[in-house]
FIRO-722660 format. One line per 3 residues: number of its first residue (from 1); their letters; for each residue z, y, x of C-alpha. Coordinates in pm, 1 decimal, decimal comma. Example, Ala and Ser with C-alpha at 12.3 -4.5 7.8 and 13.67 -1.06 7.14 Angstrom:
<pts>
1	as	780,0/-450,0/1230,0; 714,0/-106,0/1367,0 $
</pts>
This chain:
<pts>
1	mwm	12259,5/9710,8/9105,8; 11886,3/9738,4/9161,8; 11805,7/9763,2/9532,3 $
4	dna	11538,5/9999,9/9660,9; 11349,6/9717,3/9830,9; 11003,5/9573,3/9792,8 $
7	sdi	11017,4/9311,9/9518,5; 10884,4/8959,0/9544,0; 10839,9/8953,6/9166,0 $
10	dml	10545,3/9145,8/9020,8; 10733,3/9355,3/8765,2; 10478,3/9635,9/8800,8 $
13	fye	10185,1/9401,1/8731,1; 9996,4/9497,3/9046,1; 9853,0/9147,8/9094,3 $
16	pya	9491,2/9253,1/9018,9; 9515,1/9517,6/9293,6; 9663,5/9262,1/9531,4 $
19	kmi	9383,5/9012,9/9464,7; 9109,9/9274,1/9506,7; 9249,9/9412,5/9833,8 $
22	ssi	9319,3/9061,8/9967,8; 8962,7/8958,2/9896,1; 8828,4/9255,1/10092,7 $
25	akn	9074,5/9201,7/10378,0; 8982,6/8832,6/10418,5; 8609,0/8899,0/10421,5 $
28	kky	8512,0/8896,5/10787,9; 8187,3/9086,3/10731,2; 8383,5/9395,5/10627,0 $
31	npi	8597,7/9425,3/10940,1; 8691,1/9624,9/11125,6; 8811,7/9823,2/10826,4 $
34	tig	9112,6/10039,6/10750,4; 9225,6/10042,7/10388,0; 9455,8/10313,2/10256,9 $
37	vfg	9691,7/10215,3/9975,4; 9792,9/10556,2/9844,5; 10068,8/10640,2/9600,9 $
40	lwg	10371,9/10867,3/9568,2; 10707,4/10779,9/9721,0; 10866,1/10507,1/9511,7 $
43	agk	10540,1/10407,9/9340,7; 10568,7/10043,6/9452,3; 10343,0/10044,3/9759,2 $
46	stl	10574,1/9810,5/9953,3; 10579,3/9568,5/9661,9; 10199,5/9573,5/9656,9 $
49	lnl	10189,3/9497,1/10031,9; 10415,2/9197,2/9967,3; 10178,4/9074,6/9696,6 $
52	ies	9877,8/9122,0/9927,5; 10048,5/8919,4/10200,0; 10137,0/8642,8/9953,3 $
55	nie	9778,6/8634,1/9827,0; 9640,9/8599,2/10180,8; 9899,1/8347,0/10302,3 $
58	nnk	9885,1/8130,2/9989,1; 9506,0/8136,4/9942,8; 9366,3/8096,6/10291,6 $
61	dks	9102,3/7841,1/10188,5; 8894,2/7775,7/10501,3; 8937,3/8122,8/10652,6 $
64	kti	9172,7/8159,4/10947,3; 9335,5/8484,9/10844,6; 9686,0/8586,8/10940,3 $
67	cvs	9903,2/8872,6/10816,0; 10122,8/9085,9/11037,8; 10366,7/9335,7/10881,9 $
70	ina	10470,5/9649,1/11073,0; 10711,2/9916,7/10951,8; 10595,7/10246,0/11103,5 $
73	wmf	10931,4/10410,1/11035,7; 11088,5/10185,0/11298,0; 10896,4/10378,7/11566,0 $
76	egy	11047,4/10713,3/11465,6; 11292,2/10707,3/11756,6; 11028,4/10620,0/12017,5 $
79	eda	10886,4/10886,4/12246,5; 10532,3/10761,7/12190,0; 10459,9/10601,0/11853,7 $
82	kva	10110,5/10498,8/11969,2; 10228,4/10260,5/12236,8; 10520,3/10144,5/12020,4 $
85	lme	10282,2/10038,8/11742,8; 10045,6/9866,6/11986,9; 10333,3/9684,7/12154,7 $
88	all	10482,7/9578,3/11819,9; 10151,1/9430,6/11705,7; 10098,5/9235,0/12029,4 $
91	nel	10454,9/9103,9/12021,3; 10401,2/8986,7/11664,3; 10085,1/8801,3/11770,0 $
94	dae	10277,5/8648,8/12059,9; 10550,4/8521,1/11825,6; 10609,9/8149,7/11785,8 $
97	ehn	10496,0/8143,6/11423,0; 10140,7/8230,6/11534,2; 10120,2/7980,1/11822,1 $
100	sff	9858,7/7770,4/11645,6; 9618,4/8064,5/11658,8; 9706,3/8232,7/11988,8 $
103	sav	9834,4/7956,5/12219,7; 9510,1/7966,4/12420,6; 9523,9/8343,0/12475,4 $
106	kkd	9889,6/8394,0/12568,3; 9788,8/8523,8/12912,9; 9550,7/8773,4/12753,2 $
109	iks	9829,7/8906,2/12530,8; 10061,6/8940,3/12831,2; 9788,9/9127,5/13017,8 $
112	llk	9746,8/9369,7/12725,3; 10121,8/9424,8/12714,9; 10113,4/9515,2/13086,1 $
115	rin	9837,6/9764,6/13017,4; 10058,4/9919,4/12747,1; 10331,7/9951,9/13009,0 $
118	yfk	10084,9/10160,9/13210,4; 10037,6/10392,5/12910,7; 10414,2/10412,5/12864,5 $
121	lgs	10460,8/10494,0/13231,7; 10209,8/10776,1/13211,3; 10388,0/10913,3/12906,0 $
124	div	10727,2/10897,9/13080,5; 10589,1/11081,2/13384,0; 10484,9/11374,3/13169,7 $
127	kks	10784,2/11381,7/12936,8; 11064,7/11313,0/13181,2; 10917,0/11502,3/13476,9 $
130	ipv	11016,7/11236,1/13728,9; 10822,1/11186,8/14057,9; 10715,4/10824,5/14050,9 $
133	vas	10430,2/10812,8/14298,5; 10611,5/10563,0/14518,2; 10683,3/10338,0/14223,1 $
136	vat	10321,7/10337,9/14111,3; 10199,2/10277,3/14464,2; 10414,6/9966,8/14502,6 $
139	gsp	10328,4/9844,4/14154,7; 10695,2/9773,1/14090,6; 10917,9/9942,4/13832,0 $
142	ipl	11228,1/9885,6/14047,2; 11172,8/10183,6/14283,8; 11115,1/10395,2/13973,9 $
145	lls	11448,5/10298,6/13824,3; 11626,8/10342,8/14153,8; 11466,5/10680,0/14221,6 $
148	ipt	11589,9/10851,1/13904,5; 11859,7/11099,1/14015,7; 12183,8/11096,1/13823,0 $
151	dkd	12348,2/11417,1/13945,5; 12260,1/11770,6/13838,1; 12136,6/11884,1/14182,1 $
154	gie	11926,3/11572,6/14221,1; 11762,3/11625,3/13883,7; 11683,2/11987,4/13968,3 $
157	tai	11527,5/11881,5/14301,5; 11324,2/11617,3/14120,5; 11194,8/11869,1/13867,7 $
160	qsv	11099,1/12112,3/14147,0; 10897,9/11845,6/14326,5; 10731,5/11702,5/14015,9 $
163	ssg	10431,6/11937,4/14024,6; 10314,5/11827,0/14368,3; 10410,2/11467,3/14295,5 $
166	mrt	10203,2/11460,4/13977,1; 9908,4/11615,1/14160,2; 9928,5/11341,7/14425,9 $
169	fke	9951,8/11076,2/14152,8; 9647,6/11216,1/13972,4; 9437,5/11243,3/14289,6 $
172	syv	9530,5/10901,3/14424,1; 9539,1/10687,0/14112,1; 9360,2/10850,7/13821,8 $
175	edk	9059,4/11030,1/13969,0; 8885,8/10695,9/14008,7; 8675,3/10651,2/13694,1 $
178	kds	8802,5/10295,7/13657,9; 9156,0/10427,0/13602,8; 9081,3/10732,2/13387,2 $
181	tve	9246,7/10766,8/13048,1; 8917,6/10733,0/12861,2; 8826,2/10424,4/13060,9 $
184	nir	9167,5/10267,5/12998,4; 9134,9/10323,2/12624,3; 8788,7/10163,8/12631,5 $
187	kfr	8915,0/9876,2/12844,8; 9211,1/9811,3/12618,2; 8986,7/9800,1/12309,7 $
190	tdf	8742,9/9566,3/12483,3; 9016,5/9332,1/12605,4; 9195,3/9337,6/12268,8 $
193	eqm	8874,2/9253,1/12084,1; 8788,5/8977,5/12332,1; 9137,4/8829,3/12298,5 $
196	ikn	9085,6/8799,9/11920,9; 8744,9/8635,9/11970,7; 8895,7/8385,3/12215,4 $
199	sev	9176,3/8297,0/11974,4; 9162,9/8058,1/11679,5; 9184,9/8337,1/11422,9 $
202	dni	8901,1/8484,7/11216,0; 9079,1/8797,1/11100,8; 9409,3/8975,5/11161,8 $
205	vvl	9532,6/9172,9/10862,6; 9789,7/9431,7/10971,0; 10007,3/9573,1/10692,2 $
208	vdd	10151,8/9912,5/10791,6; 10431,3/10036,1/10564,3; 10649,7/10348,8/10544,0 $
211	ldr	10415,5/10567,8/10748,8; 10489,0/10855,1/10510,6; 10859,1/10845,0/10603,0 $
214	ctp	10779,0/10946,1/10961,3; 10761,3/11295,6/11104,9; 10415,5/11457,5/11110,9 $
217	eri	10386,2/11396,6/11486,5; 10459,2/11023,6/11448,7; 10217,4/10990,9/11158,0 $
220	ies	9931,5/11133,1/11366,7; 10021,6/10917,9/11668,3; 10021,9/10600,2/11457,6 $
223	lea	9686,4/10680,0/11296,8; 9536,4/10758,6/11636,0; 9665,6/10430,0/11781,6 $
226	ikl	9490,3/10241,1/11503,2; 9165,8/10435,2/11541,3; 9149,0/10451,5/11922,5 $
229	fls	9297,7/10121,3/12033,4; 9335,5/9862,6/11760,2; 9059,5/9890,8/11501,1 $
232	veg	8818,0/9636,3/11648,6; 8610,6/9347,8/11517,8; 8841,0/9086,4/11367,7 $
235	ttf	9101,2/9331,8/11237,7; 9181,9/9483,3/10900,7; 9449,4/9751,3/10870,1 $
238	iia	9611,3/9821,8/10534,7; 9815,9/10143,1/10545,4; 10052,4/10218,7/10257,6 $
241	ade	10142,6/10588,1/10233,8; 10165,1/10897,9/10018,6; 9833,0/11071,6/10082,1 $
244	tvi	9982,1/11418,7/10033,3; 10232,4/11352,6/10313,8; 9952,0/11235,7/10544,0 $
247	eya	9752,2/11549,1/10458,7; 10055,6/11765,1/10531,4; 10102,8/11598,4/10872,3 $
250	iek	9737,4/11659,0/10960,9; 9754,1/12022,1/10847,4; 10065,6/12074,4/11061,5 $
253	kyp	9888,8/11951,0/11375,6; 9539,8/12078,8/11293,0; 9574,0/12402,7/11090,8 $
256	kle	9274,2/12521,1/10893,2; 9037,3/12731,5/11102,1; 9018,4/13091,3/10986,0 $
259	gsq	8697,7/13151,9/10795,9; 8610,9/12780,4/10779,1; 8559,0/12603,4/10448,5 $
262	vvl	8617,0/12260,8/10603,5; 8931,7/12085,7/10480,9; 9039,9/11918,6/10804,2 $
265	sse	9299,0/11693,1/10642,0; 9038,5/11535,4/10412,4; 8786,8/11501,0/10695,1 $
268	yie	9049,4/11340,4/10919,1; 9159,5/11088,1/10654,6; 8797,7/10996,2/10580,1 $
271	kii	8741,0/10929,9/10950,1; 9045,8/10704,8/10983,5; 9045,2/10528,2/10645,7 $
274	qlp	8720,7/10378,7/10523,7; 8847,7/10249,2/10188,9; 9107,6/10457,2/10002,8 $
277	iti	9270,3/10284,3/9704,1; 9510,2/10492,0/9497,0; 9779,3/10325,6/9291,1 $
280	pdl	9775,2/10507,2/8957,3; 10103,3/10647,2/8832,6; 10264,6/10422,4/8576,3 $
283	sak	10229,8/10561,0/8225,3; 10532,7/10650,3/8015,3; 10471,7/10323,8/7830,0 $
286	die	10478,9/10129,2/8158,2; 10806,7/10295,1/8259,7; 10960,4/10208,8/7921,5 $
289	nyf	10862,7/9845,4/7979,4; 10999,5/9862,5/8333,0; 11335,4/9987,8/8203,9 $
292	lll	11378,7/9684,9/7978,3; 11254,0/9442,9/8243,7; 11501,7/9578,8/8498,6 $
295	vsq	11788,4/9535,0/8252,9; 11680,0/9178,3/8174,7; 11641,8/9104,0/8548,1 $
298	myl	12007,2/9201,2/8597,0; 12129,5/8946,4/8343,3; 11878,3/8659,6/8362,2 $
301	kkd	11867,3/8382,8/8620,2; 11590,9/8435,2/8875,4; 11370,3/8142,7/8768,6 $
304	afq	11406,7/8242,2/8402,2; 11311,7/8599,7/8482,1; 11005,3/8485,6/8678,3 $
307	kli	10896,7/8279,9/8376,7; 10943,8/8587,9/8156,7; 10719,2/8795,7/8385,8 $
310	mki	10455,4/8520,7/8387,6; 10463,6/8504,5/8006,7; 10413,4/8881,5/7980,6 $
313	sdn	10132,0/8872,1/8238,5; 9952,3/8566,0/8095,2; 9957,1/8710,9/7743,5 $
316	kia	9841,5/9051,6/7877,8; 10132,9/9221,6/7704,3; 10182,9/9466,0/7992,3 $
319	vre	9830,1/9608,0/7965,5; 9817,6/9663,1/7592,7; 9845,7/10013,3/7446,9 $
322	tei	10194,0/9976,7/7296,8; 10522,8/9925,3/7478,2; 10730,5/9607,5/7466,9 $
325	tlq	10996,1/9639,4/7198,7; 11348,6/9517,4/7263,6; 11317,7/9276,9/6971,1 $
328	eln	10996,1/9134,2/7118,8; 11154,7/9100,0/7463,0; 11456,9/8918,4/7320,1 $
331	qmi	11225,8/8683,5/7133,4; 11041,7/8595,0/7456,3; 11376,0/8538,6/7632,5 $
334	sel	11493,0/8306,0/7355,8; 11175,4/8099,0/7402,9; 11269,1/8034,5/7768,9 $
337	gdd	11550,0/7797,8/7666,0; 11927,0/7804,4/7635,6; 12066,0/7827,8/7989,2 $
340	vfe	11882,9/8142,0/8107,8; 12154,6/8408,1/8139,3; 12336,6/8463,9/8469,2 $
343	lst	12578,9/8720,6/8325,6; 12737,4/8800,6/7989,5; 12496,8/8797,3/7695,0 $
346	eey	12720,8/9047,7/7513,9; 12693,3/9295,6/7802,3; 12316,8/9240,1/7812,1 $
349	knd	12302,0/9322,4/7441,1; 12503,9/9644,0/7486,0; 12316,9/9764,8/7793,9 $
352	set	11969,3/9678,9/7665,5; 12034,7/9855,2/7332,6; 12177,0/10161,7/7509,8 $
355	ida	11880,8/10191,8/7748,4; 11634,5/10115,0/7469,3; 11765,6/10416,5/7276,3 $
358	vkd	11685,7/10665,0/7556,1; 11405,8/10504,8/7759,7; 11123,0/10686,6/7582,5 $
361	iia	11285,7/11027,6/7644,6; 11336,5/10985,0/8017,5; 11020,8/10780,0/8084,4 $
364	tnl	10802,5/11091,8/8077,1; 11036,1/11271,2/8316,3; 11018,6/10991,6/8576,1 $
367	kgn	10644,3/11050,7/8620,2; 10545,7/10688,5/8661,1; 10786,3/10631,9/8951,2 $
370	prq	10955,1/10288,3/8966,3; 11205,0/10399,3/9231,2; 11331,5/10681,0/9009,8 $
373	tkr	11364,8/10431,6/8723,2; 11589,9/10212,6/8938,5; 11789,9/10515,3/9048,7 $
376	fln	11855,5/10618,3/8689,4; 11967,5/10267,2/8593,7; 12192,2/10247,6/8901,1 $
379	tfl	12348,9/10578,9/8799,7; 12404,6/10446,3/8447,8; 12557,7/10123,6/8578,7 $
382	tkk	12798,3/10296,8/8817,9; 12903,8/10550,5/8552,0; 12957,5/10267,2/8307,5 $
385	ela	13191,1/10088,2/8550,7; 13377,2/10411,3/8629,7; 13410,2/10485,6/8258,4 $
388	qmy	13572,1/10146,8/8198,2; 13814,7/10203,9/8487,1; 13909,7/10554,9/8376,8 $
391	fgd	13895,4/10534,1/7998,5; 13875,1/10164,3/7904,2; 13710,3/10125,3/7564,2 $
394	did	13767,6/10490,9/7473,0; 13413,8/10593,3/7560,0; 13076,5/10563,7/7389,0 $
397	lki	12815,3/10433,4/7634,1; 12535,2/10573,4/7419,4; 12676,9/10925,6/7448,3 $
400	mak	12716,7/10874,2/7822,8; 12353,5/10760,8/7852,3; 12241,2/11061,8/7647,6 $
403	ilv	12431,6/11300,9/7878,5; 12279,5/11134,1/8186,8; 11931,4/11170,6/8037,5 $
406	lqk	11982,6/11545,0/7983,2; 12102,4/11581,8/8341,8; 11783,3/11410,7/8457,8 $
409	isp	11528,7/11590,5/8242,0; 11684,6/11938,3/8267,4; 11970,5/12000,1/8514,9 $
412	dlf	11978,7/12360,3/8396,8; 12047,0/12270,3/8032,1; 12290,2/11998,9/8143,7 $
415	lql	12498,6/12275,6/8303,4; 12458,8/12486,3/7990,1; 12591,7/12201,4/7776,1 $
418	nqw	12888,3/12163,2/8010,4; 12963,4/12535,4/7970,2; 12942,2/12511,8/7591,8 $
421	nke	13175,2/12212,3/7599,0; 13437,5/12421,3/7781,5; 13433,6/12661,3/7483,0 $
424	yit	13487,2/12378,4/7230,0; 13740,5/12456,3/6954,0; 13645,0/12261,6/6642,1 $
427	sne	13289,8/12184,3/6749,9; 13042,4/12255,8/7027,9; 12908,2/12576,8/6878,5 $
430	glk	12633,6/12629,4/7137,8; 12481,9/12284,3/7087,3; 12527,2/12305,6/6709,6 $
433	eiy	12328,7/12631,0/6710,9; 12048,0/12451,4/6894,7; 12047,4/12167,6/6639,8 $
436	dnv	12052,1/12405,5/6344,6; 11774,8/12631,1/6472,4; 11550,1/12399,1/6671,9 $
439	vek	11577,7/12071,4/6478,1; 11664,1/12179,5/6124,4; 11501,5/12523,5/6091,3 $
442	qsv	11236,8/12466,3/6361,9; 11286,4/12824,9/6474,8; 11022,6/12979,5/6702,2 $
445	dek	11269,3/13233,1/6842,1; 11197,7/13276,6/7214,0; 11561,1/13220,2/7312,5 $
448	ysq	11531,7/12854,8/7204,7; 11204,8/12795,7/7389,9; 11352,9/12572,2/7660,8 $
451	wrt	11488,7/12336,0/7395,4; 11157,8/12308,4/7208,8; 10977,3/12091,1/7465,7 $
454	pql	10875,2/11744,4/7337,2; 11125,9/11570,5/7566,1; 11420,5/11783,9/7459,4 $
457	mkw	11325,9/11758,1/7093,4; 11341,4/11381,0/7135,8; 11673,0/11415,7/7317,1 $
460	lqc	11822,1/11622,7/7036,0; 11714,4/11368,2/6775,4; 11801,9/11044,5/6955,6 $
463	epi	12120,7/10858,1/6867,5; 12398,6/10954,0/6863,9; 12271,2/11274,5/6703,9 $
466	eiy	12574,0/11485,1/6613,8; 12740,9/11485,2/6955,8; 12827,7/11852,4/6897,0 $
469	kqr	13112,1/11721,5/6678,6; 13283,8/11564,6/6980,8; 13446,6/11697,7/7292,8 $
472	ldk	13247,4/11575,2/7590,5; 13512,2/11626,3/7858,4; 13525,3/11255,5/7954,1 $
475	yfy	13149,1/11239,6/8001,2; 13129,8/11552,9/8212,5; 13426,6/11426,5/8414,4 $
478	ltr	13220,0/11118,6/8501,6; 12930,0/11342,3/8610,2; 13137,6/11612,7/8780,2 $
481	eki	12964,2/11557,2/9116,9; 12633,6/11642,5/8948,0; 12780,3/11965,8/8814,7 $
484	kes	12877,7/12066,1/9168,8; 12549,0/11940,6/9314,2; 12342,0/12123,6/9055,6 $
487	sns	12519,1/12448,7/9126,8; 12472,1/12424,0/9503,6; 12148,0/12236,8/9570,5 $
490	fge	11837,0/12102,0/9410,7; 11862,1/11737,1/9514,9; 11558,4/11526,0/9582,6 $
493	llp	11239,5/11718,8/9508,2; 10901,7/11586,3/9412,5; 10637,1/11618,1/9687,2 $
496	etr	10432,1/11842,4/9455,1; 10733,4/12070,3/9412,9; 10772,5/12101,9/9789,7 $
499	kal	10405,3/12192,3/9819,8; 10431,7/12452,9/9541,2; 10739,1/12607,7/9703,6 $
502	eki	10560,4/12628,5/10038,6; 10270,4/12812,1/9874,0; 10504,2/13055,6/9699,7 $
505	gna	10701,1/13111,3/10020,4; 10379,7/13214,5/10197,0; 10233,6/13407,4/9902,2 $
508	tea	10108,9/13764,0/9911,9; 10049,8/14004,6/9625,2; 9681,0/13926,1/9658,9 $
511	nie	9712,6/13553,1/9586,0; 10041,2/13513,0/9395,6; 9873,4/13527,1/9052,8 $
514	sii	9647,4/13229,5/9127,2; 9943,4/13033,7/9270,9; 10154,3/13091,2/8957,6 $
517	nel	9856,6/13005,9/8734,2; 9825,0/12677,7/8923,3; 10199,8/12616,4/8891,0 $
520	nma	10185,9/12684,1/8517,3; 9918,9/12411,3/8481,6; 10115,2/12158,5/8690,7 $
523	dpq	10325,2/11870,1/8566,0; 10618,3/12011,9/8360,4; 10878,2/11860,4/8595,4 $
526	vtd	10711,4/12021,3/8896,9; 10697,1/12355,5/8714,7; 11062,5/12331,3/8611,4 $
529	eti	11190,9/12229,6/8955,7; 10986,1/12497,7/9129,8; 11083,8/12784,6/8900,4 $
532	qiv	11453,6/12696,6/8912,3; 11449,6/12708,6/9291,2; 11238,5/13025,8/9304,7 $
535	lkq	11478,8/13207,5/9073,4; 11778,8/13099,1/9277,6; 11602,6/13210,9/9595,8 $
538	ynq	11531,2/13546,6/9429,9; 11899,6/13583,3/9336,1; 11983,6/13534,6/9704,5 $
541	akl	11731,0/13804,4/9805,6; 11505,4/13550,0/9977,9; 11198,0/13627,0/9764,8 $
544	elf	11032,2/13949,7/9654,2; 11021,4/14073,4/9294,4; 10640,9/14042,5/9271,7 $
547	vvr	10680,3/13662,4/9262,8; 10923,4/13676,9/8971,3; 10703,1/13930,3/8788,8 $
550	yif	10414,4/13679,5/8773,6; 10640,3/13394,6/8664,0; 10759,2/13620,3/8381,8 $
553	dkc	10400,0/13695,5/8286,0; 10246,9/13346,7/8309,1; 10535,9/13106,8/8235,8 $
556	isy	10635,8/13227,3/7891,4; 10904,9/12965,9/7821,6; 11095,2/13079,5/8134,0 $
559	rgk	11114,5/13448,4/8047,0; 11476,6/13420,7/7938,4; 11565,3/13255,9/8271,8 $
562	vve	11376,1/13524,6/8462,3; 11575,3/13797,9/8287,2; 11897,0/13611,0/8370,4 $
565	alr	11789,0/13597,6/8737,2; 11707,6/13970,0/8732,1; 12054,3/14040,8/8599,0 $
568	krs	12222,7/13827,6/8867,9; 12028,8/13982,4/9155,2; 12260,6/14039,3/9451,7 $
571	qky	12096,4/14366,8/9566,9; 12035,3/14698,2/9397,5; 11685,9/14775,9/9267,5 $
574	dlq	11492,4/15034,9/9465,6; 11174,4/15238,3/9430,6; 10940,3/14956,1/9536,1 $
577	dvp	11070,7/14743,9/9243,7; 10972,1/15001,6/8982,3; 10606,0/14892,4/8931,6 $
580	ylk	10707,7/14529,1/8876,0; 10988,1/14609,5/8632,4; 10759,5/14849,1/8446,5 $
583	sml	10491,7/14579,4/8427,7; 10741,8/14328,0/8283,8; 10856,8/14589,3/8031,7 $
586	nid	10497,2/14624,3/7913,3; 10463,7/14245,7/7885,3; 10779,4/14189,4/7676,4 $
589	qgl	10976,2/14497,6/7577,1; 11212,5/14294,9/7357,4; 11349,4/14103,9/7657,6 $
592	imp	11325,0/14359,4/7938,2; 11457,5/14669,6/7759,9; 11802,8/14519,4/7686,4 $
595	fld	11818,8/14401,1/8049,1; 11735,8/14749,0/8181,2; 11999,6/14902,2/7955,5 $
598	svr	12259,2/14650,4/8078,8; 12204,2/14724,1/8451,0; 12146,5/15099,3/8416,0 $
601	gns	12388,1/15293,4/8635,7; 12487,7/14978,2/8825,2; 12222,0/14782,5/9012,2 $
604	lsn	11957,4/15017,0/8866,9; 12003,1/15391,7/8919,8; 11942,2/15635,5/8633,8 $
607	ply	11640,1/15801,0/8804,2; 11472,5/15461,3/8851,7; 11557,8/15363,8/8493,8 $
610	dki	11380,9/15678,8/8374,7; 11075,2/15605,0/8589,8; 11047,7/15256,0/8439,9 $
613	tkk	11109,8/15340,5/8074,9; 10944,7/15680,2/8029,4; 10573,9/15701,2/7958,5 $
616	kek	10358,2/15926,9/8168,8; 10303,5/16266,1/8018,5; 9943,9/16343,3/7922,2 $
</pts>
């Protein structure tokens, strides 16, 4: 299995990025600086952070630079992510491994931790509504702990008295300028900066990972902690995140002002992050290479695999225009020596050949995402093991891989193939019709439009080709959970799909056309995911017909699916639907007229049918 963890081997060939970012981070004249390492979920940001840390730790030269890693997701359960992040950083600096740098400033670190306790106390006062004036006055947390009521009546009494208690606290302990919130923030920054100057370190590089896994509130709190408290001379923050998720979090907390042209999310990010560096999506060629490298990693010994990666990197094979062929990869492996395989060479041969046959088809669908590549291979591996348990040798792994690829690139057509397989007598007539018309005759008939995409054309023509001659029951049995899942949910969606769905959900008749135009120009996977969900939502009466009307108009290859959704609609058509149905009839009479005839007298009344189909009299 391939774990979804940051790798210590540079299989994505991010080393140039790591060296560039490390060089900036170690340069004291640039700090304080916050660097954003942006990329989609699963793009390899955590792996890049590992490489950056290795570059800094292994190439310190004369600079006294240390790296501290913090996982922002760990603070998700805390009431205040700001203080949690600050406390985590100080505790890391206070750790034994950094004694050589901070032994002389241990007292300063302890003092800063006490100040954080003050912030935490203030937060608890507000959130828990507990009168703690006496505790603060004595300077001891013990009265606070002892004063918390445990019974219902006691809690109610405490809540009733909190207003006056808080007022007393504010007047007695916060009105003094020295103890104000602003002054405490300033004091913390000053003390934190001075502590770094008094230490033996030149620069602290803080690597913040998984920020985009947090809730919007936690994301904002963490960014504000960095900006307000921690970004001082002698520090460099490197934040790895999906920029679209960060923008979404900012927009949730700071909605766009009506009538303003200012994009607050962009302005906010620019204020926090001085140097944004975006990891480009891997190309289809890169994903094809990654497929083969992952398979070889499974079977090779670790040191042999590391040598293989070094050979590919040193010879600049990964950055050339063409992908690594399986024959070329096997040649490089043979040059590593004899004792290089950890597992069976025969199984490596079978698995590598099977994946090699389909990698180019699915690579485009994975959109440059290494995590999705691992997930597909893990699915293949688990299905392979299940197949051997259920059916022994009576299964063709290449057919199984081909079925899994179809499920990945088009869940809708995967379900269609399963339905055709249920009707199998002497052959799979539905799939055979697709082969005959799309591959052989290259028909342009609209009903085959979904099968004419480049990916599906490749799928139809990849080995084994004539799978319509075989019953596929065994293969669909192995993927039966996907059949159920596909019929009930839409699984893990791309961030762009979520954003498109949010726009459509909030659309009006005034802006829906521009939204659908934008969707039609989006990545094909985003378009496909979005339209499938929209049509299902329409079937469940959760979306209005005007949305579907524009999909029918602009997304030509989905017209057949739109008509199917119209036919499955759970409610009857009424007068307000007439203009949209009439508009669709004008766009494509050949598709809409048979639909109208089929629902006439059922979900569409005869008077409404006449309104839609009859031309106005002159």
